[in-house]
KOLMI-26588 format. One record per atom (N, C-alpha, C): residue in one letter; x, y, z. Coordinates in pm, whole numbers, plus 50000, padded with zeros to 5 digits. Layout:
<atoms>
aXYZ;...
</atoms>
This chain:
<atoms>
x608993424588644;x608533430488540;x607083435088546;x606143424688590;x604903429488652;x604513441888708;x605553442488809;x605513454388895;x605753464688805;x606843468688735;x607253477688645;x606273479588552;x605633471488520;x604953477288389;x603273482788416;x603043475888582;x601803482788617;x602103497788638;x603523499888731;x604153514488736;x603963523488588;x604433513888491;x604793523788382;x602873528088304;x602283515688324;x600843516588282;x600183529588344;x600403530088472;x600063541188568;x600223555088547;x601463552088504;x602623568588479;x602613575488368;x603103564788252;x603593570388133;x603143568088039;x602793549188010;x602363546687927;x600863545987877;x600333547887749;x599053551087717;x599233561487606;x600043571887553;x600553576587453;x600203590087457;x600693596987349;x600633612187350;x599833616287237;x599553628587272;x598563636187162;x599253641087057;x599093638386937;x600053643386834;x599773655386773;x600443668286777;x600633677886719;x600723680086603;x601093668986503;x601103670586382;x600623659586307;x599953659386208;x599573644986118;x600333646186030;x600293634085947;x601283628585842;x601293639785751;x602253642485645;x601823652585550;x603133656885469;x603533667985431;x604603669185343;x605433679085420;x605073691685501;x606163699585537;x606383694485686;x607943697785734;x608163696985857;x607483706085976;x606853698286075;x606623710186172;x607613717386234;x607343727586256;x608113740886321;x608803738286447;x608093728686537;x608513725086647;x607903714986709;x609093707586795;x608683696686882;x609183697187033;x608353690387102;x608253695487269;x608803677687289;x609733681187384;x610663667187460;x610443668687583;x609743658487662;x609903659187783;x611063648787841;x611783656187928;x612983648688000;x612343646088160;x613543639688229;x612863637588368;x613973644688504;x614273654788468;x614993659288529;x615163676588507;x615353685388620;x615803698888553;x616973704588510;x617073714388439;x617983718988348;x618703733088419;x619223733188560;x619713742888616;x620993752688548;x621573743488459;x622843754188425;x623243751588294;x623973758188232;x624483754588109;x625983746388087;x626483747888242;x627933741788229;x627633728088298;x627513716788178;x626943703988199;x628133698288303;x629363702388301;x630783695088359;x630703701088515;x629863709188552;x629963714088681;x629073706388804;x629543704188916;x628663698389008;x627023700388982;x626603709988981;x625473710288928;x624953705188828;x625543706888735;x625283699088577;x625263688288553;x626313680288627;x626423666288633;x625413659388707;x624743667488815;x623613658388864;x622503661588841;x621973668988693;x620893674488629;x620723666988520;x619513668988462;x619283666188329;x620343674688224;x621313684888231;x621683690388152;x622093687588009;x622733675388010;x623613665587908;x622523661687829;x621203660487870;x620253656587810;x620123664987715;x619913675987759;x619273690487709;x620483695587593;x621573693987644;x622613700587533;x623793692587454;x622703680487413;x624203669787380;x624123676187234;x623233680187154;x623623688187001;x623473701887029;x623853708887131;x624073723487155;x625633726787137;x626253716487280;x627763719187294;x628523703087246;x628603709087121;x629353692587047;x630873691987121;x631173680687039;x632713678087079;x633213666386963;x634233660586980;x634803651886923;x633983638186854;x633053634686975;x632153625286963;x630953625587046;x629943616887035;x628563613687115;x628273602987144;x627593598887198;x627263583187191;x626023580687132;x626223568287084;x625113561286983;x623873557987056;x623173548986953;x621763543187051;x622153528987138;x623063525187114;x623603513687209;x624333518787292;x624683528787303;x626183533987428;x627183536087316;x627413530387179;x629043533287167;x629273546087106;x630373548587081;x631143562587068;x630953562886951;x630403574086869;x630443577386752;x631533590286708;x632183589386610;x633173602486612;x631983611886551;x632443625486583;x631703632786538;x632793639886428;x632923637286297;x633873643686202;x633403656986190;x632003664186204;x631753676486156;x632733685286272;x633103681686401;x633713688086477;x634943686186422;x635503674186439;x636883673486422;x637623655886386;x638673656786413;x639193641586399;x639603640286532;x640113624786586;x640653622386662;x641583608486639;x643193608386612;x644133595386622;x644963595286675;x645333585286708;x646513583886789;x648143588086731;x648683591286796;x650083596286767;x651313584386703;x651393583086588;x652143571486547;x653563574586631;x653723559586652;x655093557586754;x655003560386913;x653383568486938;x653403571287117;x652293567087134;x652563556087186;x650923552387230;x650243555587347;x650983568387421;x650273575187547;x649873590287479;x649813592087355;x649573606887282;x648333602287181;x647383612887183;x646643614387045;x646343628287013;x646153629386894;x645913641186799;x644623643686790;x644673656586818;x643253663086804;x643163673286691;x642273673186582;x642173683086476;x640803687986508;x640553701286534;x639413705086517;x639283713086378;x637663709186312;x637603713986181;x637683724986173;x638293731086037;x638653745486021;x637693753686024;x636033748586000;x635043754985994;x634203756886108;x634773750986192;x634143750886341;x634053764886393;x632973766986444;x632873784986514;x631553784386593;x631543789986696;x630493791586791;x629443801686712;x628303800386790;x627133811086731;x627563826086731;x628413828386807;x628923841286811;x629693844786719;x630163835986614;x631333837686520;x632513834586569;x632643831886660;x634153832486741;x634713816486711;x636153813286674;x636013800386625;x636103786986738;x635973776786720;x636383767886826;x637713762686809;x638343765486930;x640263763386950;x640393751687023;x641853749187050;x642043740487175;x642093749087261;x642013759187276;x641863764587433;x640763757587481;x639643754787395;x638633749187452;x638823736387529;x639483729987470;x639953718787547;x641003716387672;x641683728887647;x642743728287785;x641913734987902;x640573743787846;x639933748488000;x638973737588021;x638693728087961;x637693717788014;x638603704288067;x639953704188055;x640853695988121;x641143701988251;x641513716488278;x641633723288405;x640663720188480;x639583723988406;x638023719788509;x638073706488576;x638023697688482;x637773685288498;x638763673588573;x640023678488593;x640813669788579;x641283667788730;x640813680088831;x641343677788972;x642393686088984;x643063687788874;x644753693088905;x644843702788978;x644053712688967;x644383726989035;x643583729189142;x644393730189259;x643703733489414;x644343742689467;x643423745989590;x643933752989693;x644063747189835;x644813752689943;x644793746490042;x643213752990132;x642393740290196;x641383749390260;x641723749090410;x640673756490486;x640743757490600;x641433746390697;x641533733990691;x642073724790741;x643353719090672;x643443725090548;x644983723690501;x645203713890366;x643643707790372;x643333701390267;x643133702190153;x643493696990028;x643243704889896;x642103705889853;x641373718189799;x640253720289742;x640183722689634;x639483718389510;x639453723889397;x639123736989345;x640023740389256;x639593757289200;x638433756189122;x638023744489068;x636903742088954;x635883733589059;x634423740689077;x633283732389114;x632903720489024;x633563711988986;x633303699488919;x633973684588939;x632823677788914;x633223661188932;x634533657388866;x635653649788892;x636573646388838;x636243638588745;x636763640988613;x636773630188534;x637483618088505;x637163606488518;x638603599688548;x639613597088449;x639123600688286;x639833604388184;x640713613088167;x639933624088212;x640823639788208;x641953636788306;x641583630388454;x642583630088537;x643833622188526;x643793613988399;x644903608288346;x645563615988248;x645373628688229;x646103635088124;x646983641588184;x648453642688147;x649553647288210;x649663663788141;x649293665288011;x649673675387946;x648843680987804;x648823689787766;x648013691587649;x649063701487538;x649263698787443;x650303709087347;x649233715687274;x649143727487286;x648103737387208;x648383751387209;x648663753687099;x648933769587069;x647713778287079;x647853787887203;x646753799587204;x645763800887076;x644833799387044;x644083803586949;x644083791886796;x644773780186858;x644903770586725;x643853760386736;x643953750686617;x642803742286610;x643383729486625;x644613727586648;x645103714086665;x645693714986813;x645403700286848;x646403699386996;x646893683386996;x647823682587104;x648193666887107;x647923664487281;x647363653087312;x647033648887439;x647983640587473;x648603640187556;x649403631687657;x649213630687783;x649003617187808;x648383605387922;x649763603187960;x649263601388129;x650183593688201;x650743581588155;x651913578688237;x652023566788177;x652773563588018;x652573551488023;x653073544587872;x651893547287748;x650663546487813;x649533546087714;x648593555387720;x647683559987615;x646393564787671;x645473555487715;x644733564587787;x643363557987820;x642293548687715;x642243538787767;x641463530187668;x640203535087626;x639673544787710;x638643554387652;x638793565487550;x640083565787499;x640053580687453;x639333584687345;x638513577087276;x637563582087163;x636483588687224;x636273589187344;x635223593787424;x635533609387485;x636663609187482;x637293621187572;x637093635487485;x636683646987554;x636643656787457;x635243654287364;x634263646687404;x632993646787320;x632303656687372;x631013654487308;x629783662387353;x629663665087490;x628983676087505;x628973684987662;x630243685987719;x631073683987687;x632573684787775;x633343700487783;x633003706187701;x633633717687679;x632873729987650;x633303742187723;x632663752287714;x633343762687653;x633063775287589;x633643783687517;x634793789687574;x635913786487556;x637283792787640;x637263808387639;x636903811387511;x637023828587487;x635973834887579;x634793832187577;x634043836287688;x633913836687834;x634653825787865;x635343823288011;x636673830188001;x637423834387900;x638833843887932;x638063857487925;x636973860987877;x636773875687877;x636363879188008;x635163869288061;x634573869688177;x635473871488291;x636433863088276;x637523861688399;x638363873788397;x638333882788323;x639143895788288;x638153906788337;x637103904388358;x636113915088371;x635513921788238;x635573916688156;x635213921588034;x633633915888002;x632993921987941;x631363916687895;x632063906887801;x631533893887817;x631593886887683;x630863891387565;x631643893187430;x631323896687305;x631623909587291;x632293917887374;x632733929587384;x633813932787266;x634203939687196;x635283940987114;x636243938187149;x637313932887112;x638933935387137;x639363946087127;x640493949787208;x641173961087218;x642763956887222;x643233968987138;x644993966187166;x645623972987288;x646533972587301;x647423974187414;x646893991487470;x646803996587349;x646324010087365;x644924018187362;x644154006787390;x642654004587408;x641944010787317;x642554010687172;x642114013087045;x641174001587004;x640054001886953;x639513990986869;x640513983586761;x640623971986780;x641543962786697;x641013960486599;x639683960386559;x638673963686425;x638493946586371;x637853949886249;x637443934086191;x638743924186151;x639933931186165;x640703924486082;x641783916686227;x641193918086355;x642003914286470;x641603899786462;x642623892086505;x642743878386496;x641523873086585;x640413865686572;x639423860286654;x640103849886790;x639423846986860;x639833836686966;x640063843587088;x640373836487196;x640533839387318;x641643847787338;x642943849087257;x643833856687295;x643633866687238;x642423873987189;x642173885787136;x641673894687259;x641323890287346;x640673898887483;x640523887887610;x640873891087742;x640793884687867;x641913880287916;x641893864887939;x643213861388003;x643633849887932;x644803849887895;x645323836687829;x645063824687939;x644193816287906;x643663801687985;x645013790687979;x645283793487821;x646753781687790;x647603783887851;x648303798687896;x649443800387947;x649083796988104;x648243803888115;x647873800488297;x648093786388337;x647693779288227;x647303764388272;x648963759288260;x649433763488149;x650923756588121;x651753760088238;x651833772488308;x652453777288385;x651973775988495;x650753768288525;x650313767988674;x650163778388768;x649423789588691;x649243803188752;x647993801188842;x648063801588954;x646843799989034;x645953812989054;x646783823489056;x645933834389074;x645353834888947;x645543835888812;x644753836188716;x643663826688712;x644363812488739;x643283802888710;x642203805588824;x642453811388930;x641613815089044;x640293820588973;x640523831388893;x639513838688834;x638873833288721;x639573822588665;x639193818988558;x637973808088607;x638263800588758;x637543791088797;x636203796888853;x636443807888894;x635013817388960;x634053821688861;x634683824388734;x633683829988615;x633053815888570;x634283802188537;x633273790988526;x632473786888616;x632623783988744;x631723780688828;x630243789788863;x630343800388789;x629263808588843;x628393814588703;x629213815388598;x628493825488474;x627253817388414;x627173805088410;x626613799988331;x625323792188411;x624823797588518;x623563793388586;x622533797588484;x621263791088476;x620363794088388;x619143803388475;x618653812288437;x617583823288490;x616523825688410;x615373821488438;x614473822688340;x613973836788291;x614293836788176;x613783850188098;x614853857988073;x616383852688084;x617653856988109;x618473849588018;x618703849887878;x619483841187820;x620763851087731;x621713854787747;x622713863287692;x623323854487580;x623113858687473;x623893849187341;x625153852587321;x625853862587399;x627343861487396;x628033854287493;x626783847987602;x627653839087686;x627243826687679;x625653823987613;x625443810887610;x625773802287459;x626963803587418;x627203802587258;x627193788887261;x627003785287111;x626363771187073;x627693766886981;x627913756786986;x629103748186902;x628343738986799;x627133736786851;x626103727586775;x624873730386703;x624463718186631;x623313724486514;x621993730386613;x622063734786755;x621373741486803;x621723747686899;x621043760486933;x621493772087022;x620293775387130;x620813776487266;x619753779187356;x619293792287366;x617813793187324;x617323805487289;x616223810087392;x615963803787506;x614973811587607;x615073798887737;x614853804487845;x614123797287954;x612743802088015;x612193792488075;x610933800988099;x610813794088280;x609733800888300;x610073801488455;x609593787488518;x608883778488480;x608663763688497;x609783755388457;x610913761688402;x612143756088390;x612353747188250;x611163751488183;x611493744288028;x612463756187962;x612933748187854;x614063755987789;x613623755087634;x614093763387543;x613973759987407;x615123762187322;x615153755787243;x616483756687135;x616043755387017;x616923766086928;x616473769786789;x617473765386709;x617403762486582;x618523758886494;x619593771186505;x620563766586511;x622103778186480;x622573779386352;x622213791186319;x622253797986179;x624073795186161;x624843796286255;x626103793786259;x626493782186238;x625843768386242;x626603755486250;x626793750586113;x628253746286094;x628903745285970;x628433730185921;x627503722785968;x627333708185964;x625793709085838;x625133696685890;x624013695685816;x622943702885907;x622153710285863;x621273718685915;x620293708986001;x619533713986116;x618823706986181;x617423708686112;x616803695186116;x615413692586064;x613813702286095;x614193703586254;x613243711986318;x613983723586374;x613023739886341;x613773746886349;x613703746086540;x612703745086584;x612873747186747;x612553732186814;x613283731886945;x612823720987043;x612613726687152;x611573722787220;x611023727187323;x611133718087445;x611933717387585;x612553708387660;x611423712087749;x611403700687802;x610343701587948;x610683694088048;x611243699288173;x611343689988268;x610313686488346;x610533674388413;x609263666088481;x608513673688554;x608923685788630;x608203692588719;x607183704888599;x607313706288510;x606633713688400;x605393706488404;x604133717888333;x602913711188333;x603023702588227;x603323688588243;x603343680588103;x602003675788076;x600963675888177;x599923671188111;x599003678388069;x598843691388096;x598573701088016;x599393702987906;x600443702487874;x601203704287767;x600733694187643;x600543680287691;x600423671187627;x598993670887595;x598113677587664;x596553677887579;x596353690087496;x597673698587520;x597433708687390;x598153703587281;x598743694487288;x599353686487172;x600623694287135;x601523693987250;x602683702187258;x603873692387294;x603683680087272;x604633668487356;x604673660687230;x605943656987183;x606243646087101;x606933635487133;x607933639687241;x609063629187252;x608813629387442;x608893619487444;x609333617387616;x610593607587635;x611613611487747;x612313602087805;x612563603687943;x612063590088006;x611943592888144;x612373578088210;x612313579788336;x612963566588441;x611673558188441;x611743544788371;x610403538788391;x609863536988515;x608533538288544;x607783536588662;x608443546288773;x609183559388733;x609413562788849;x608953577388882;x608073582788772;x607783599088780;x606033594488792;x605653609988785;x604383611888838;x603313608688720;x602083608988713;x601073602188640;x601453611688488;x601533609388356;x601423617788293;x600203612888177;x599523620488183;x598133616988089;x598373620287974;x598893613387869;x599393614787734;x598333614787636;x597193602987658;x596593601987547;x597083590487449;x596533588787321;x597173577787236;x597793583587107;x598473577687059;x599553580586945;x600653580086909;x601193571287012;x602813572587014;x603073556887050;x604583554487026;x604893543187058;x605873543187179;x605863534887292;x606853536087400;x607543522487414;x609023524187452;x609633509087478;x610393513287624;x610383502287679;x611113500687807;x611943492387804;x613593498787845;x614483488987789;x615703494087941;x616693483787928;x617853484288008;x618723499387984;x619173506788070;x620033513888024;x621403511088066;x622733514388029;x624003515488068;x624183516288208;x623593518788304;x623693520788439;x623223509088531;x623883508988666;x623143500188762;x622573505688877;x621413503888914;x620783506189018;x621163497589119;x621683505389235;x622393497889348;x622153504589468;x622243499889590;x622193506289720;x623583509289734;x623603521789768;x625353527589798;x625363532189956;x626173524090013;x626403527490166;x627333536990201;x626993543290340;x628313551790360;x629303543490443;x630493549290409;x631703540890487;x631833546590613;x631213550090679;x631343554990838;x629803553290904;x629683559091051;x628613557491098;x627803545891119;x626763540391129;x626713527191145;x626963517391050;x627493524090942;x627803512390824;x629113514790814;x630093519890896;x631253519790861;x632333507690881;x631933495890896;x632413480790905;x631553476190770;x632413466390694;x632163459790611;x631063446890651;x631243447290774;x630393432390856;x628833440190848;x628873454590890;x627533457390872;x626823462490742;x627883462590668;x627093464990513;x627043452890479;x627823441190533;x627043427990478;x625793424490505;x625563428590645;x624083422090726;x623293430490645;x623283441290613;x622213445290537;x622053439990391;x623323438590328;x623153429890175;x622663418990229;x622793412490335;x622393397890340;x620863395390351;x619893406390399;x618523406790434;x617733412390310;x618523419490199;x617853425890112;x617523415989987;x615943415689971;x615723404989883;x615803408189757;x617063404889669;x617953410589542;x616993405689468;x616733390989439;x615693381089342;x614503385389337;x613703389289446;x612503395089438;x612443409989355;x613213418889406;x613623431589332;x613883430489181;x614853421589152;x614903419988995;x613763414088964;x613253404288986;x612203400988928;x611153409388894;x610793417889012;x609393428888967;x610433441688904;x610953444888923;x611673457588874;x612763460688769;x613153448288736;x614493449988631;x614143448988496;x614483457688378;x614133455288252;x614303446788181;x613893440988077;x614753432687980;x616363433387962;x617213424987975;x618283426187953;x619123433487865;x618113432387696;x618723437487616;x618593449787578;x619563458087512;x619263471987494;x618483477687360;x617823488087382;x616963492187231;x617453487687114;x616813478087042;x617533474086922;x619013467886892;x619393463286994;x620943460386966;x621803457687110;x622873450287079;x623563450387211;x624453463187247;x624823462487393;x625773473987468;x627033473787369;x627713483887414;x629093485887342;x630133476487423;x629673467287529;x630603460687595;x630303445187538;x629633441587434;x629303427887387;x628693423287252;x628883416187207;x628633412887069;x627213401787085;x627323395387160;x626593382787215;x626213381187358;x625303374587409;x624983371187543;x625903361187597;x625963363387739;x626723354587820;x625903338287837;x626873330187853;x626323316587898;x625713322688016;x624813310888066;x624073308688200;x624623310288287;x624273319388394;x624993318988524;x624063316188630;x624493313888716;x623553308388849;x622413320988884;x622693332688840;x621493342688887;x620893349688781;x620803341788702;x619783342788546;x619053330988590;x617843338788556;x616293325988518;x616333323888402;x615073317588354;x614693311388209;x614823323288138;x614963320888017;x614953329887910;x613943339887936;x614253349887914;x613493365487886;x613203372188056;x613833359588157;x613583366188280;x614863375288306;x614653388288366;x615693396488441;x616413393388500;x617803393788512;x618603386588604;x618833394488749;x619133390788846;x619883398388928;x621093402188905;x621523416888922;x622733421688871;x623913420488963;x624863410988968;x625923406889053;x627093413488977;x626703428188959;x628543431488910;x627933446088895;x629133456388967;x628763469588938;x629423474788855;x630063467088757;x630873471988628;x630453466788514;x630103455088494;x629793446088406;x628183444588389;x627723444988245;x626283443488282;x626033429188191;x624753423588242;x624303412888187;x623993413888030;x624493402987981;x623863403187809;x625313408187728;x626393405487825;x627693410787775;x628613395687821;x629543393887702;x630473380387717;x631153379887829;x631543390287918;x632123391588030;x631333389288163;x630023389788157;x629523391688269;x629313376788338;x629093364288294;x629223353288363;x630403352388458;x631663357388390;x632723355488464;x633083362588562;x632733377788562;x632793386188652;x632013384388745;x630303384388722;x629353381788817;x629663370788909;x630533360188863;x630573351488964;x631513353589077;x632053366089089;x632453368089224;x631443367489342;x630363369989294;x629433370189413;x628953357989473;x629383345189397;x629263334389468;x627793327589433;x626763333189377;x625403329489408;x624903333789531;x625763344789564;x625173349689758;x624053359189744;x623383364689850;x622783377089855;x621603378989727;x620863365589712;x619733368389639;x618643370089691;x618443360289794;x617103359289900;x617533359490012;x616543369590099;x616963371990252;x617343361090301;x618323364490387;x619063352290479;x619433358290623;x617973361390726;x618063361790833;x619043358790897;x619843347290929;x620543340490999;x622013348590957;x622423348790824;x623473353890801;x623473368190833;x622663376290825;x622383389090844;x622743392190975;x622123382491087;x622343387191225;x623773381191248;x624413370891186;x625383368391208;x626573378891183;x626693386091089;x627003398891011;x626983411191148;x625793410791162;x625633418791294;x626583417391422;x626753402791439;x627223400891556;x628813403991541;x629483400491420;x630773403191363;x631173418791383;x629763426291357;x630253442791366;x630203444791530;x629433436391615;x629263444491736;x628043450791735;x627063447491675;x625873454391665;x624673445191749;x623743450191791;x622573443591856;x621193445791737;x621623454891657;x620683458391578;x621113469191475;x620333474891378;x620553486191260;x619863493091203;x619543504891209;x618793514891186;x619613521591035;x618753519490908;x619573524790798;x618593533790717;x618803546390696;x617973557190645;x618473556190482;x617323552490394;x617553551790250;x617493561890190;x618423572390131;x617433585790040;x617543580689886;x616363588989832;x616283590589684;x615533602989662;x615563608189550;x614763615689495;x613393615289477;x612843618889552;x610913618489545;x610133631589460;x609233625689410;x608353611489417;x609173603489338;x609023590189358;x609563580089276;x608983565089294;x608103562889238;x606813553489300;x607943539989296;x609083539989209;x609823520389189;x610643521689305;x611533530789317;x612203537089432;x611603531289563;x610633539289574;x609853536889712;x609243522389737;x609013516689626;x608363502189632;x609723492389667;x610723495289591;x612543484789622;x612483489889815;x612153503189825;x612493505989998;x611683498790084;x610123496590002;x609343490490115;x609603476090125;x610163469489991;x610243455089995;x611593452790103;x612783461190095;x613773457890191;x613453457790312;x612643468690364;x611953471490500;x611393459490547;x610613453290472;x609843442090507;x610643428390532;x611583426890434;x612563415190483;x613563416290565;x613873430090591;x615123431490671;x614803433990797;x613553433490837;x612823434090994;x613163424391068;x613023412491009;x613183402291089;x614523397391145;x615513405591081;x616933402291130;x617213415291225;x616323420491281;x616973434591341;x617083447291277;x617053446191160;x617723456691060;x616553465191018;x616463477791050;x615143485691028;x615543494890898;x614913493490812;x615193501790683;x614263513690681;x614643524690690;x613553539890704;x613623542690551;x612653546890490;x612363557190366;x612513567890376;x614053573590346;x614113590090358;x614153595390228;x613373588790111;x613333596989964;x612243611590015;x612923620589940;x612483632889962;x612483645589818;x611653651789811;x611853662089725;x613303668389713;x613623671889624;x615073680689659;x616513672989698;x616293659789703;x617083649789722;x618273652189650;x619583655289709;x620743648289633;x621803638789672;x622323634489603;x623593621689673;x624173628289765;x624583639289767;x625353647289857;x624723643390011;x623693638890012;x623243637290164;x623773624390251;x624613618290144;x625103605890189;x626523610390259;x627553617190170;x628463624790261;x628233633590396;x627193639790353;x626793647490464;x626503641590626;x626003630390590;x625473621590674;x624253621890728;x623113627490632;x621803628590673;x621213614790616;x621693606290544;x621183595990526;x622193585290539;x621963573790554;x623023559790521;x623393555990423;x622403554490329;x622533549690201;x621613556490083;x622073553589960;x621513558589895;x620783548889769;x619553550789740;x619473537589600;x619183550189481;x619953546189424;x620223553789291;x621153540889176;x621303549989072;x622643547188955;x624033548389034;x624883544188934;x626143547488953;x626643562789006;x627093564189141;x627763576189178;x626313580289255;x625303576089257;x623823580189332;x622993585789249;x623403585889105;x622513591689034;x621283590789046;x619963603289054;x618983599189054;x617963604088922;x618243611888855;x617323616088750;x617933613088614;x617453611688494;x617893608588374;x618693597288339;x619433598088231;x620343585588196;x621473584788272;x622393574188259;x623643573888333;x624413584088282;x625303587288379;x626093599988336;x627623593588292;x627933600088201;x629203601088130;x629203587688055;x630733583588002;x630773573587929;x630363557688023;x629703550287959;x629263537688034;x630043528687992;x631093524088064;x631883514188043;x632453507388179;x632853494088194;x633043486188324;x634003497588395;x635203503088318;x636223509488412;x635653519888467;x634673527888378;x633823540388418;x633043540188532;x632513529788531;x631683524288673;x632433519788792;x633443515188748;x634483507588894;x634953522888945;x635473530888831;x636003543388892;x635303550688985;x634003550188972;x633223559289056;x633313553389233;x634083543289220;x634293541489369;x635923541689400;x636573547789344;x638073551389378;x638263559789485;x639173559089549;x639413571389666;x639433583589606;x638483591389661;x638323605489648;x637763610589504;x637193601589419;x636303601289294;x634963607789344;x634893616389251;x633453627289279;x632013615089322;x632333603789224;x630813596189243;x631073587389355;x632123590089447;x632173582189540;x631663583389658;x630383589689658;x629693597489803;x629703585289889;x630043578289907;x630013568290051;x631393567890110;x632643574290039;x633613575690097;x634453560590105;x634333553090046;x634793540190002;x636543538689974;x637243535490037;x638663537190008;x639363523490038;x640323519189919;x640933504889924;x641943503989803;x643313505089888;x644533505689801;x644423498689702;x644533484489691;x644343476289606;x643463480889491;x642173482589533;x640893484289438;x641583497589340;x642163508689398;x642513518489334;x643563515689221;x644683508389249;x645423503489176;x645043497589062;x644193486989072;x643393480088979;x642693492088885;x642033499688927;x641263509888822;x642093514288740;x643283518788844;x644163527288742;x645043520688634;x645353504988667;x645693497688562;x644473494888446;x643213492188471;x642303489888364;x642183501588265;x642343513888319;x642383524988256;x643123527388125;x644453518188122;x645083518588021;x645413503187960;x644583493588024;x644783482387965;x643703477987864;x643993473287707;x643063473487616;x641933458687677;x640953461487607;x640193447087618;x640653431687614;x640633423587717;x641263410987675;x641353402387785;x642033394987808;x642273384587909;x642933393688028;x643793404188051;x644323410088144;x643313419688201;x642723426388145;x641353434688171;x640213427788233;x639923413988176;x638883409388245;x639423403188382;x640763397988406;x641303395388528;x640993405988635;x641653416788603;x641593427188702;x640173431288705;x639103430488625;x637983435788650;x637253422688763;x637783412488739;x637273400088828;x637843405188976;x638883406188979;x639543411589142;x638813420289207;x638743430589092;x638153440989174;x636813441689221;x635913432789140;x634763429089195;x634753421589329;x636063413489308;x635943406389449;x635893412989553;x636743422289550;x636953433089674;x635983436789707;x635173444289575;x633633449389603;x632683443489689;x632933424989669;x631953419089751;x632463415189872;x633643415789889;x634223413090007;x634073427090125;x634053438790050;x633713451590137;x632713457190149;x631673453290022;x630403460890037;x630253472490037;x630913480989938;x630613495989933;x629253500489872;x628513489589780;x627473490889726;x626773475589717;x625513477889699;x625083461289681;x624133466589514;x624543460989422;x623783459489270;x622563455289313;x621813459489225;x620003456289229;x619993449189076;x619803460688969;x619253455988854;x619833465788743;x619883463888668;x620003477888509;x619063488588532;x619203498088572;x618483508088565;x617553510888431;x616003511088477;x615163506388346;x614823521388285;x614383523988188;x614173538588112;x613103535188012;x612323547087997;x610683543987884;x611113555487830;x611043552887679;x611343562287589;x610013563887463;x609563575087477;x608213573187404;x608163586887263;x607663580887132;x607883586987040;x606313589386998;x606223604186940;x604663605186879;x604823598486765;x603493591386677;x603283586686549;x603953595886462;x604823593286349;x604963601786263;x606563609086257;x607233606486389;x607993613686398;x609733606886339;x610343610986243;x611183605386189;x612243605086285;x613423597386271;x614743593486302;x614453595186473;x613513588986538;x613563586586668;x614043574186713;x615013575686809;x615913563386829;x615913564086991;x615523553087088;x615933550687200;x617383547387238;x617973551587359;x619353549887352;x619663545587521;x620573537987545;x621033532887677;x621983540887724;x622343552687659;x623603560687723;x623033572487809;x623963582387844;x623573594187897;x623013604987851;x623023602787696;x622233614987612;x621043613487600;x620283600887626;x619053599187616;x618373600287487;x617203603187483;x616413600187369;x617033610787270;x617303622987320;x617743633487230;x619233636087195;x619853623187178;x621313619387098;x621533623686959;x620043620486889;x620013625686767;x619053636586737;x618673646286815;x617263652886800;x617743666686698;x618663669186620;x618693676286507;x618333665486376;x617983654786391;x617533646586266;x615783644286293;x615563647886432;x614073649586464;x613083656686316;x611883650086319;x610933654586207;x609953652286243;x608833660186241;x607303655686244;x606823663486108;x606223657986040;x605493662285904;x604603669885921;x603893678085871;x602473682085899;x601653678985770;
</atoms>
């Protein structure tokens, strides 16, 4: 914590220059700094998932839920309601608010859900050059979406019933089809048919259908719902091509007929430095946004100049990770734990192809010292995480009160009731460097020595310091750790073989808060065979079976036992080495109303439509 505090002090603690002082009328705009680029409006795409797009658009692209300040799932009843189907535990009823409409006036319909499922379930593929299936949609597979068997949806309708595989729905059904998961199907339907989005619908004779024509995806373009139901790959290929390419953000170009909003804010502009500007959405049917404009600046923007000019009110960034930001006085900063696990993710090929080689590296890594210096306080901001109501009993990896623990689980977090039992699978090992154990594991792997290239997105002072500690501790065992951090680095480098390990969050995430629903099963699902987050290529049949069971097993003794077994497999096979809960820093200017840090993927902007600074 001392090292982390020093990095925070050098980087971003010290304060913000307030652009507004206390008074009676709300300021017209608020500046918000996030720690990643926003290259696309398509949050669910591969590019969007590895960016900060979710932070930017959580109140632009709404859904049936959104994450609260402690990572809990909050139902967004402005958007619609979600209820289990009586007598059918495998089916969930979705009802979209009849008032829900996009910023272009088109209604929000169940077609949007069907499109999201088609894109994120991995269901629709075509054979690649080697005969292996290639997804039509360039999107990471969502584990919950992948469990959906069918969606009952009448094209243009407001209601849908989602049917899950097996005997019951996934346990996280409340967060499925949540904020940022759905794009406007009517825009994609038109674009896939070669029609400019926003163009007037025409009847079969080419005549203008007029104002009386029913709105929705069926009015023009392809029928996405029917294409999905019929598994029409020819039509779906055109849908996927548009979905994959049409939502890239280009400075100076924001087409209001393409980048439509279903939330209290809409996208208004994109600047040359990657900053974007959101404005209040006049078509939003719920409580109006309190501040007219939110300017969102990525970490590569000229934040120091913006701060000195009084244009920044909120900062959300990885603690100790970013370049120095000279932000002055006048704001409150918190450093807290997120719902993600910082870990060393190994390739399941090359020099680390065997579990013995991976255990050799794990044996020399000084996890105890790393946690002591860089782990945040185990408590969530202002309350517990969604996984617990009280701290667990003391465990071997936990120090005196207030001392950050070594993270001994990839799935379950310290401070939760289950952590002591699940983390016990580590057996108290891999805390301090053990040269003899590392060399014995090398012998088992048939290796005289080992070189491991560790990649991460640079510059990142915290991760660079962690790699340096690893290199120093592992050298006596004949294991050379090379810092391969680089600007422009992506976790794909591990799959491509240009690095041997990635230092990052679940799935190798590098910037911003954790990705997607932060639950134990979601974190485990990132290591299942073929999962988009499984960048190392780990594959284990029994582990896959356990995660599939956990998807539909309610919390309780059965789920706890399965999670324990899954963690035991991971400690034996060592696809990753958990280190600590990823720390995050959130800063709010004095006088900003409704600002609240969060542990979830939404970041500080989870409730940005409630922000207000008084003049």
